[in-house]
C-alpha positions, 0 to 999 in steps of 0.5 A, a space after each residue: 646351648 643345644 649339643 654340637 652333634 645335633 643333625 637337625 641343628 647342624 644341618 639347618 645351621 651348614 644350609 642357611 650358611 648356604 642361602 647367605 652365600 646365594 641371596 646376593 647374588 641371586 639378588 643381581 650383586 654378581 651382575 653388577 660387578 660384573 658390569 662396573 669391573 668386567 666379567 672375570 674380576 666383576 665374578 672374582 669380587 662379587 664372590 668374595 664380598 658374597 663369601 664374607 657377607 654369609 660367613 659374616 651373618 651366620 657367625 653373627 646368628 649362629 656363634 655371636 663370633 666376629 667374621 676373623 673367628 673362622 681363622 682370619 686372625 692377622 697374627 704371625 702364626 697366620 703369616 707363617 701359615 700363609 708362607 707354608 702353603 705358598 711355598 707348598 703350592 708354588 712347589 708342586 706347580 714347579 713339579 708339574 710343569 718342570 718335568 714335561 720341559 725337562 723331558 722335552 715334551 713342552 717347550 716355551 712358545 712365544 704369543 704373537 702379538 702380546 706384550 708382557 707388563 708389569 702391571 698386568 702382573 700386578 693386577 693377575 697376582 692381585 685378582 688370583 690372590 682374591 680368587 682364592 681366598 674367596 673359595 677359600 672363605 666359602 668352602 673352607 669357612 663357616 659350613 665347613 668348620 660347622 661340620 667339623 666340630 660337630 661330626 669330624 675332620 673326615 666328615 667337612 673334608 670329603 663333602 667340601 672336597 666333592 662339592 668344590 670340584 663339582 663346581 668347577 665342572 662348567 670351568 672352559 676344556 673341564 674332563 672328569 680327570 680334571 675334576 676329580 684332581 680338583 676335588 682332590 685339591 679341595 681335600 688338601 686345601 681341607 686338610 690344611 684346615 684342620 691342621 692350622 684351624 686357620 684359612 692361612 694355610 689353605 689361601 697360601 696353597 691354593 694361590 702359590 699354585 693358581 699364580 705359578 701355573 700363569 708364569 709357566 703360560 699355562 691355564 688355570 682350571 680351563 682359564 686363560 692369563 698370560 702374563 709373560 707373553 710365552 706359553 708352553 706348547 706340548 708334544 705330549 697327548 692331553 692326558 699328560 697336558 691336561 688339554 683344554 683344562 690345562 694341567 690341573 686335568 694331566 696325571 702328573 697333577 693327579 700324582 703331585 696331588 699325593 705329594 701335596 697332601 703328604 708335604 701339608 701333613 709334615 709341614 711346620 703348621 702353626 696349629 691356632 685356636 679356633 673358637 669354631 671348632 675347639 671344644 669348650 674348656 669345661 668339655 675338652 676332657 670328655 669330648 675328643 669328637 673334634 679332635 684334628 687328625 694326627 699331624 
C-alpha cells in the first residue's frame, strides 16, 4: 500500500473526490432537482446527493470502505456529539442576537402579510438540517479526512475553512467580513470533526446556528427565511447587524466564533474511531503525524 504521506497520491485522491462531486451537478442533476422541488430545496437536495455520491465512490475506489466511514455512524456517541454541537450552535446564535436586543439597538417587527404555520417551521427545520448535513459531508468528508490523515489537523482545517468561506461569496449581500466570519465557522466545524472524528458534531453546530437565526427573523448567509412572521429591525449600523448578509457579517459574530471554538475545545466530545484518519494498529506507536489536536 502506498505511503499515506505521498503528496501526489493524496492530492490526486482529493481532486478526484472534488470531480466526483461536481460530475452529477455538471451533468444536469442540480437543474433536474430544482425543476422538481424548486430552486432552494432542489439545489439543497442535489448538493446532499452529490456529496454522498462523491464520498461513496471515493471510499469505494480508494479505501474499500462504506460511506459511513466518513463519520456517519449511528451510535450513542454520534447522538451525544450531535447534541453537543446543537447546543453550541444554538447558544452561539442566541448570544449574537440577544445582545443587540438587550441593548435596545434591535427589536422585533411584524412582517405584513406573513402568517406563520407549523408546516412552514417543519419544512424550514428539515431544509436547514439537510443543507447543513450536505455541506458538512462535502467539506468535512473524504477530502478533509484524507488531508487530516496524511498531513495533520491544520493542513485540513485551514484550506477547508478558506474554501468554505469563499464559496459563500456569491450569496446575496456577501461582504468580506461575512466571508471571513464564514471561514471562521468552517474552521470551528473542521476542528469539531478533528475532535470527534465523526460528522455529527459539526452537523449539530452548523444546524443549530442556521436554524436559530430564522427564529429571530434574520437572514442566513444572505437568504431570507421567514418562519415566525416577525423580523429583527436594527437601529445599529451594518457593522453590527451584518446588513443584507445577516448577522454572520457582523463584528458580534466575529467575537462569538472565537467563543464557539473555545466551546468545541472544552466540550465533552466523544472521540470515535475513524478508519480514514486513525493510523493502522501496527504503526500506531511510530506514526504520530495523524494524532488529533490536544483537547
